[in-house]
C-alpha positions in Angstrom: 152.0 81.6 113.7 150.2 78.2 112.9 150.8 76.7 109.6 149.4 73.7 107.7 151.2 70.3 107.9 150.7 67.2 106.0 148.3 66.1 108.5 145.8 68.7 107.5 145.6 66.9 104.2 144.7 63.4 105.5 141.6 62.1 103.7 142.2 64.4 100.7 142.8 62.2 97.8 145.3 62.9 95.0 142.7 63.7 92.4 141.2 66.2 94.6 144.3 67.9 95.4 145.3 68.2 91.9 141.8 69.6 91.2 142.4 72.3 94.0 145.6 73.1 92.4 144.3 73.5 88.8 141.4 75.6 90.2 143.8 78.0 92.1 146.1 78.3 89.1 143.3 79.2 86.7 141.6 81.5 89.2 144.7 83.4 90.5 147.1 83.1 87.4 149.8 81.2 89.4 151.6 78.2 88.7 151.6 75.3 91.3 153.1 72.2 90.1 150.5 69.0 90.0 152.4 66.1 91.2 151.8 62.4 90.1 152.3 61.6 94.0 150.1 62.6 97.0 153.1 63.6 99.0 154.4 65.9 96.1 151.0 67.6 95.6 150.4 68.0 99.4 153.8 69.6 99.5 153.3 72.1 96.6 149.8 73.1 97.7 150.5 73.4 101.4 153.4 75.8 100.7 151.3 78.0 98.6 148.4 78.0 101.1 150.7 78.8 104.0 152.3 81.5 102.0 149.1 83.2 101.7 147.8 82.6 105.5 145.5 80.0 104.9 145.0 79.0 108.7 144.4 82.6 109.7 141.5 83.2 107.3 140.1 80.0 106.2 141.0 77.6 109.2 142.5 74.0 109.3 140.1 72.1 106.9 141.1 71.4 103.5 137.8 71.1 101.5 135.7 72.6 98.6 134.5 75.4 100.8 137.6 76.5 102.3 139.6 76.5 99.0 136.7 78.4 97.5 137.0 80.9 100.5 140.8 81.1 100.0 140.2 81.7 96.3 137.7 84.5 96.8 139.9 86.1 99.4 142.9 86.4 97.2 140.8 87.4 94.3 139.4 90.5 96.3 143.1 91.2 97.4 144.3 91.3 93.9 141.3 93.1 92.4 141.5 95.9 95.2 145.2 96.3 94.5 144.7 96.5 90.7 141.9 99.1 91.2 144.0 101.2 93.4 146.6 101.3 90.8 144.3 102.2 88.1 141.5 104.6 87.4 138.8 102.2 88.0 136.0 104.2 86.7 137.7 104.6 83.2 138.0 100.9 83.0 135.8 98.5 81.2 136.7 95.3 83.2 133.7 93.6 84.7 133.9 92.6 88.4 132.3 89.3 89.4 132.8 87.7 92.7 130.5 86.1 95.3 130.4 87.9 98.6 130.6 86.2 101.8 127.6 85.4 103.8 128.9 87.5 106.7 130.0 90.8 105.3 133.5 92.1 106.3 133.1 95.1 108.5 134.5 98.4 107.6 135.5 100.2 110.7 138.2 102.9 109.6 135.4 105.2 108.2 134.9 108.3 110.6 131.6 109.3 109.1 130.4 105.7 108.9 131.3 105.1 112.4 129.5 108.3 113.5 126.3 107.2 111.5 126.5 103.8 113.5 126.8 105.5 116.8 123.7 107.4 115.9 121.8 104.5 114.8 122.8 102.8 118.1 121.9 105.6 120.2 118.6 105.9 118.3 117.6 102.4 118.7 118.4 102.5 122.4 116.3 105.6 122.9 113.3 104.0 121.3 113.8 101.0 123.3 114.3 98.5 120.6 114.6 94.9 121.6 118.0 93.6 122.3 118.9 89.7 122.6 121.7 87.6 124.0 123.6 86.0 121.3 124.7 82.9 123.2 120.9 82.4 124.3 119.8 83.0 120.5 122.2 80.3 119.4 121.3 77.9 121.9 117.5 78.5 121.2 118.3 77.7 117.6 120.0 74.5 118.4 117.4 73.4 121.0 114.6 74.2 118.3 116.3 72.2 115.6 116.9 69.3 118.0 113.2 69.3 119.1 112.0 69.3 115.7 114.3 66.6 114.7 113.1 64.4 117.4 109.3 64.8 116.8 110.1 64.6 113.0 107.4 67.0 111.8 105.9 66.4 108.4 107.6 68.3 105.8 105.8 70.7 103.7 105.3 69.0 100.4 107.2 70.4 97.6 105.7 71.1 94.3 107.4 70.8 90.9 107.7 73.9 89.2 109.6 72.6 86.2 108.4 70.5 83.5 104.7 70.4 84.4 103.5 70.5 80.8 104.9 69.2 77.5 107.9 67.1 78.8 107.0 64.0 76.5 107.1 66.4 73.7 110.2 68.2 75.0 112.4 65.0 74.8 111.6 64.9 71.1 112.0 68.4 70.5 115.4 68.6 72.1 117.0 65.1 71.1 115.6 65.2 67.5 114.5 68.6 66.5 117.0 70.6 68.5 114.5 73.2 69.3 115.0 75.9 72.3 112.4 75.8 74.8 113.8 77.2 78.3 117.6 76.9 78.9 119.1 76.2 82.3 122.7 76.6 81.5 123.9 74.8 84.6 122.3 71.6 84.0 124.1 70.4 81.0 126.2 67.8 82.7 125.2 65.5 85.3 127.8 66.8 87.9 126.8 70.6 87.2 122.9 69.6 87.2 123.2 67.8 90.6 125.1 70.9 91.9 122.2 73.2 90.6 119.7 71.0 92.4 121.7 71.2 95.6 122.2 74.9 95.3 118.4 75.7 94.8 117.5 73.4 97.6 115.6 70.8 95.4 117.7 67.6 96.3 114.5 66.3 98.2 112.5 66.8 94.8 115.0 65.9 91.9 118.1 64.1 90.9 120.3 64.2 87.8 121.1 61.0 85.9 122.6 60.0 82.6 119.6 58.3 80.7 119.4 57.3 77.0 115.8 58.6 76.3 115.8 58.2 72.5 117.6 55.1 72.1 120.5 56.1 70.3 123.1 54.6 72.7 124.0 58.1 73.9 122.7 59.2 77.3 121.1 62.5 77.8 121.5 64.7 81.0 118.3 64.3 82.7 117.0 66.0 85.8 114.2 63.8 87.1 111.9 63.4 90.0 112.9 61.3 92.9 109.6 59.4 93.0 108.8 56.1 91.5 107.6 57.9 88.2 111.4 59.2 87.6 109.7 61.8 85.4 112.0 64.0 83.4 111.7 67.7 84.1 114.9 69.0 82.5 116.5 67.4 79.4 120.1 68.4 78.3 119.6 71.8 79.8 115.9 72.2 78.5 112.7 72.4 80.5 109.2 73.7 80.0 107.8 76.7 82.0 104.6 78.7 82.0 104.7 81.0 79.0 105.1 84.6 79.1 104.9 85.3 75.3 101.8 87.6 75.6 104.1 90.1 77.4 107.0 89.5 74.9 104.7 89.9 72.0 103.3 93.1 73.5 106.9 94.6 74.0 108.1 93.5 70.6 105.0 95.3 69.2 105.8 98.4 71.0 109.7 98.1 69.7 109.3 95.9 66.5 112.8 96.8 64.9 116.1 95.7 66.4 117.2 99.2 66.3 114.3 100.5 68.3 114.9 97.9 70.9 118.8 98.8 70.9 117.8 102.3 71.5 115.3 101.4 74.2 118.1 99.4 76.0 120.3 102.2 75.9 117.6 104.3 77.8 117.4 101.4 80.6 114.2 100.1 79.1 113.6 96.3 79.2 110.6 94.1 79.5 110.3 94.7 83.2 110.7 98.4 83.2 108.3 98.9 80.2 105.6 96.8 82.3 106.3 99.1 85.2 105.8 102.2 83.1 102.4 100.9 82.0 101.3 100.6 85.4 103.1 103.6 86.9 102.9 102.4 90.6 102.7 105.0 93.3 104.2 103.8 96.6 103.5 105.1 100.0 106.0 107.3 102.0 108.4 104.5 102.7 108.4 103.6 99.1 107.3 100.0 100.1 103.6 99.4 99.6 101.9 100.3 96.4 99.0 102.7 97.0 97.7 102.9 93.4 98.6 102.7 89.8 98.6 105.8 87.9 98.9 104.4 84.4 96.0 105.6 82.2 95.7 102.2 80.5 96.9 99.7 82.8 93.6 97.9 83.3 93.3 97.6 79.4 96.6 96.2 79.2 96.2 93.7 82.0 92.7 92.6 80.5 94.5 92.0 77.0 97.2 90.0 78.7 94.6 87.8 80.5 92.6 87.4 77.1 95.8 86.1 75.6 96.3 83.2 78.1 98.1 84.7 81.4 96.3 83.8 84.6 96.2 86.0 87.7 99.1 83.8 89.4 101.6 84.7 86.7 100.6 88.4 86.1 103.6 90.6 86.2 102.8 93.8 87.9 104.7 96.1 90.5 103.9 94.7 94.0 105.2 95.4 97.4 108.8 95.9 98.1 110.8 94.8 100.9 112.8 97.3 103.2 116.0 96.5 101.3 114.2 96.8 97.7 112.7 100.1 98.6 116.1 101.6 100.2 118.0 100.7 97.1 115.3 102.0 94.7 114.9 105.3 96.6 118.3 105.9 98.0 121.0 103.9 96.4 120.1 103.6 92.7 120.3 107.5 92.4 123.9 107.5 93.6 124.6 104.7 91.2 123.0 106.5 88.5 124.8 109.7 89.4 128.2 107.7 89.0 127.1 106.3 85.7 125.7 109.6 84.5 129.1 111.3 85.2 131.5 108.8 83.6 128.9 107.9 80.7 130.6 104.4 80.0 129.6 101.4 81.5 130.5 100.9 85.2 132.7 97.8 86.1 130.3 97.3 89.1 126.6 96.8 89.3 123.9 98.5 91.2 123.5 95.1 93.2 127.3 95.1 94.4 127.2 98.6 95.4 123.8 98.2 97.3 125.1 95.4 99.0 128.1 97.1 100.4 126.1 100.0 101.5 123.2 98.0 103.0 125.7 95.6 104.8 127.6 98.4 106.4 124.9 100.9 107.1 122.1 98.7 108.2 122.6 95.1 108.5 125.8 95.3 110.8 124.6 97.9 113.1 121.3 96.3 113.6 123.0 92.8 114.1 125.4 94.2 116.7 122.6 96.2 118.4 120.6 93.0 118.8 123.2 90.5 119.3 126.3 92.4 120.4 129.7 92.5 118.9 130.3 88.9 119.4 128.0 88.2 116.4 130.7 89.0 114.0 132.3 85.6 114.9 129.4 83.3 114.3 129.3 80.9 111.4 127.4 81.6 108.1 124.5 79.5 109.0 124.0 81.0 112.4 124.3 84.4 110.7 121.7 83.6 108.3 119.2 82.5 110.9 119.9 85.4 113.2 119.7 88.1 110.5 116.0 86.9 109.8 114.8 87.6 113.3 112.2 90.1 113.9 114.3 92.2 116.4 116.9 92.6 113.6 114.3 93.5 111.1 112.9 96.1 113.4 116.2 97.7 114.0 116.9 97.7 110.2 113.7 99.5 109.8 114.4 102.1 112.4 117.8 102.7 110.8 116.7 103.4 107.4 113.1 104.9 108.1 114.4 108.4 107.9 115.9 107.9 104.5 113.1 106.1 103.2 110.7 109.0 104.1 113.1 111.6 102.9 115.7 110.1 100.4 117.0 113.4 99.6 119.1 113.0 103.0 121.2 110.3 101.3 122.9 113.2 99.4 124.8 113.9 102.6 126.0 110.4 103.0 127.5 110.3 99.5 131.2 110.9 100.5 130.9 107.9 102.9 129.1 105.8 100.5 132.1 106.5 98.0 134.7 105.9 100.5 132.8 102.6 101.4 132.9 101.7 97.8 136.5 102.5 97.5 137.3 99.9 100.6 135.2 97.4 99.0 137.0 97.3 95.6 134.7 99.8 93.8 136.7 103.2 93.8 135.2 106.5 93.0 137.5 109.3 92.3 137.7 111.6 95.4 137.4 114.6 93.0 134.1 113.4 91.7 132.5 113.0 95.1 131.0 116.6 95.4 129.5 116.3 91.8 128.3 112.7 92.5 126.3 114.2 95.5 124.8 117.2 93.4 123.7 114.7 90.6 122.2 112.3 93.2 120.0 115.0 94.8 118.8 116.2 91.4 117.9 112.7 90.5 116.0 112.0 93.6 114.1 115.2 93.5 113.6 115.7 89.6 114.3 112.5 88.2 117.3 111.4 85.9 115.4 112.8 82.6 115.9 116.3 84.1 119.6 116.1 83.7 121.1 117.6 80.6 122.1 114.8 78.1 125.8 115.7 78.2 127.3 115.5 81.6 129.9 118.2 80.7 126.9 120.6 80.7 125.7 119.8 84.1 127.5 122.4 86.3 126.4 125.1 83.9 122.9 123.8 84.0 123.1 123.4 87.7 124.0 127.1 88.4 121.4 128.2 86.0 118.4 126.1 87.0 119.3 125.0 90.6 121.4 127.5 92.3 119.4 130.4 90.9 116.3 128.9 92.0 116.7 127.2 95.4 113.1 126.1 95.7 113.8 123.6 92.8 115.3 121.1 95.3 114.2 120.4 98.8 117.8 120.7 100.1 121.2 120.5 98.9 123.9 118.0 99.9 126.8 119.0 102.4 129.8 117.8 100.6 133.3 119.3 101.5 135.5 119.9 98.4 138.3 117.4 98.2 141.9 118.4 99.4 144.2 119.4 96.7 
């Protein structure tokens, strides 16, 4: 088995080595000794990385990205071990982790494998386009080279930050300490430059320390890269187009703290409140808005415009992507079902659950159908580019189409979804799976408001109103009872 040697650390400075050691210690709760000498820190860090199979997973290079991936891998391993040892659903711990660009493929779930085989077969029968992986990667490389040679004119980027009131903002932030719009990640020069890079704005902005008010203390300034060097963010604050008319309307609807607190418990926030005013009715796939059913949405929209919101900044329900529609119609009901059964706050979010299901159920099968199994081994940048191709999007649309048309069918997939969650660090008790399936179907067919307030009353309510009235639901999920 290959292991790291001192040669792998050449070019990595002592300060960087000790930074990696501190980061690993803080993230993984371990104690690697920081040495005052380069050789000592290399030895200590090298031993820990080798003990945890660094080369086999992260490769030979020691840099920010590989160390970050190493920490993420061990964090997931530790988290999953902890989850398996405890009842995850009764814990109030919050799980936050960044998922890799290329999702890890789950292959040891029989039902999931059957679903994939069905998807592959259906795509083949329908004659969906396939592509050669090597050819696709070569085409990308050739295209990039060609574009680099002809040096096409880049699309002009427009500043969306700090267009109005920046001169006043400098005074407000440095003299009056008033809050305008806070961007937390821009409150040091280093973190601000990192924020700029992460958002793809390095051609437009740069972060500097500048003494704007002449007090001898430099502010953290994100400024334009042109000759003007115009400040757009100062000490983490900027100006953005106001949405006050919306907030004002929401606070008029829920004027007291207690009223807003109760609304929040019911899942009502500003966005959902606006959506409820419009009451969008989507097409059969849940993607395009056919019409708005809200009685007063036009009156509401007119009042918002009269208060100063232009058409470009109107907040209203619009067309969903395939992913958004699948999450809203199929995954959200499952998440709501688990949340309903266990009452307390879940230690994983809808976004985390949706990411696991989407990657395993739709994205991986589509990618492997179009490009073949070797696509699992491409790098992150290649994966990002390949997954955006039309052939992949068409394959995904075919896979999820039946569920978008008839979301009730996802009830049959609940056991597999729960097992996928278990294998991804989000366990659902096996004994709860049949109940999750029933609640999911009820939510899809009748809405969450139809459920009895107390989950303990669900089975009684289900027998009285559902089992005795088969016409109440289009179909019931087929779920085997767990083995004793």
